[in-house]
C-alpha angles and dihedrals in degrees: 000000000000119000131195126240118180089342094301130108104246114156144344126262136171127246090207106122092201090064093061115111107202092200091064116066092201094064092048092049092046093049095050093046092048092051090050093047090049101038093110090067094068100019108040097094091046098049091042089058092046091052091051091047094053093043092053090045089056092048098258091126100154098058121117134199119253108208090197101053092028088227140108119257139178111239120224124253139174116284094243094057117100125222102197114186121194103173108213093157098073095055089046091053092046091052091052089051093048091048092054095047095039088102104049116216111266119202116216126166115199116218117244091230138004093256120120096244092054093048089051091049091049090051092050091049092051091051089048092054092047090049092054092046091055099038093051094050093241094163091062092041088052092056089046089052094049092046091056091044094051094044102042103015092237139074135159129216119206121197114188144147113264112205091193096059131077133051122328119254126197122223125194087358089279113058115074117194135164115256092219133235144207115275135186123212128190110219122198117223088248090069097049121078110179130182102304091213096056121102097183131038090243091060095054106118097185141002134203120205112198124188134162111242132183117254090244090057091053093047093051098041102041101029096241127146120244092243089055093058118072118197115235115253125243095264093057097043094043087063091058117099097242091067089055095050091045089059088057099044099038111205094345130086135250113203110312093338119105129204106247131211126248127290093034095291135129110213110320099329131078127243134230133194115248115200120198116197118200119184134189121243117292130187089262093044109032093178097049132257138249138189138182116219124192115180106321094331133094103221098177138006141160150143121276113254118246111285094018115133113260091224113022086206135096119205113216121190132185099205120018116223114208114242093010131096093212122072135216136222141224091246092060090055090051098054095091090049092049089051093052090047093052091046092052093050090047091053090052093051091046089052091050091051089049091051096045093046106022124188123266125236104214117182116226110255094031092118093233116137125213091255098053096095111073100153092238118152111255092013115166118219119191120208138168110263126267093017095089118175116235135198116247119236113232115214121253118268108254116250090227088071092071090043088054092054091051091050091048091053088051090051088054091056095046097046095043093037089228106130130170096282090050089055094049098258126124110253115224114294096346107117106152119098091229092055093049090047091053092051091047091050090050091057092044091052093071089063092059097096092050093045090052092056091050 
């Protein structure tokens, strides 16, 4: 299988995980690069759908996917056509997020016994968990997690020990190092490439976490020199998902993804792809194995310590798809309905434009030029009698058009399970508080599986 090195085809490597020899850095590097170079073969349909989901969520609901350039584009259309966009997807996603975080997580540590010392210890442990939740910005990370889950159907949470965080400690009165601390990272599904043959999380034999990092980050974290790190060129970085999302969000951010500058750079420094390979236990490595690959070089590797999680990641899905590792989301199921709703609203606006400014029927030989009609009040138009111009009469808008819009709104409610009571409106003849509460609970009940996984 061909792999890419600096944008050029150099040699052949296998994407067979069973052929990797963890004692040889070359086989690890070749495997990771081959998987990155061929990721489109098993991820193109997934990432294409995620791009479309995010674009529609942001209100860019007329974009289409170009299979040649692997990017979203806006197709051309005549000037008189209307592209009305009434974004009903963003409020729907925000209601799902608000329903999930309505009950904020509360940390409580139960004492082992009823003795005073155990109760004091439990109280200190509770305060300790609350301290970590606040200092790590978990409220913002929770919203970030739920946004990825509701727009792509998948999100990953990584809990790890960061040796570069925490307070500084001085050794031998000269060397100052950080003591380290626990950290939590929200990983989008674009960054995670699990075993493509697995259908369940328990069956994943290996996982590759790819993220673009600045050169200064790589130098500080992995002890490399700047001349040893080569920034990825435009062609390589442009294939990465952050370039695609940047084209949608402009200069703003979406989740943990930033809009980058030109030439594959962030600020004034270059970027490089950092691949982290995590492997399940093998006979030679009963606790699992991990390696960090930058370019064609393994910069760090090792075996997990006893008791360490095989994958320090948790996979969270909104809607589980049977027989598939990747999940789906409600937003994805509502895309055709949103397109039909926009089309119906566009047709109404086009009809109003045709009625307010109808077309003219100008006989040939009337002597009227194309620029004669300016719409100015009291305008005089000269023509050759009896070839008099006349206004065309647009047909009436069918009544079924408004019925179609109402039906489309009903489809939104049924597919998203967000009916009138869920949105705070009084449904029909139901007026009692108990009846409204039961209807709201019925809509909330469909979120139970997703809330359990979160």
